[in-house]
N, C-alpha and C positions, 0 to 999 in steps of 0.2 A: 577146693573145699566148698561145701554147701552150707548156707545159712539156714537154720531150721529151728522149729519149736518142738519141744518135747510134749507129746500129747497123750502118752500112756506108757504102760509097762507090759512086757510079755512075760508070762509065767510059764515055764516049761520044766516040769520036774524030771522028765526023762529027756536027756540030750546027750550029744557026743561028750565023752569024758574030757575033751580039751576045752569045753565050754562051761564045765562045772565051776560055780563060783562067780561067773560073769553076769552082770546085770544087763538085760536086754531092754532097750527103750524104743518106743514107737515115736518117730519124728516126722514132721511135715515141713517141707521146704517153705520158706517165706521170702517175700520181696524185701527191699531195703527199708520200706516203711512198715515192716512186720506183717503186711497183709499175707495171709496164708495162700499158698498155691495148691493145686490139686495133687493128689498122690501122697505116698508115705514111704518111709524106709524103716527097717528094724536095724538098730545100731547097737553095738556093744558100748556101754558107758564106762569110760576110763577115768572120768573126772568127778563123778558123784552128782550129776545133774538131776534135777527134779522136774516133775510135770509143770508146765507153764514157762520154763526157762528157755531162752534163746541160746542156741549152741552152734558150734562149728563141727561139721561132719566131713570126714574124708572117706573115700571109697577106693576099692580095688587094692592093689598091692600096698599102697600107702597106709591102708587101714590095718595092716599087719606089722607096722613098724614101731609099735609102742612096746614098753616092757611087758604089759599085760597081754597083748595080742600076738606077739611074735610066734610064728609057726603054728598058728591056730586057724581054724576054718572060719575066718571073719572077712566080710566084704564091706562093712561100714562101721566106722568107729567115731564116737563123740570124742573130740580132741580138746575142746575148750568150751567154757561157759562165757557167753558174751555179756559184758557189763554195759557197753555203750558203743554206738556207731557214730562216726563223724563222716558225713557224706558231703563232698563239695561238688556242686553241679555248675 
């Protein structure tokens, strides 16, 4: 899984019928101290995350194992909204 921050939303009025009704969010990976890394992903939001929230994202075949994404053309899914991190170093 990838720790990431939601930085925006993708609006696509024309898309594959299997994606109709799904919210697409733009997420940027972050470090454990929430410092943003470079790059971004577009992920299907299955938990109702909003811009500015830190989330957990899974990719690949794991992204298609939720009730909302099963058998859909999805490569990244927001699986959880992070409330807190406890890091022991």
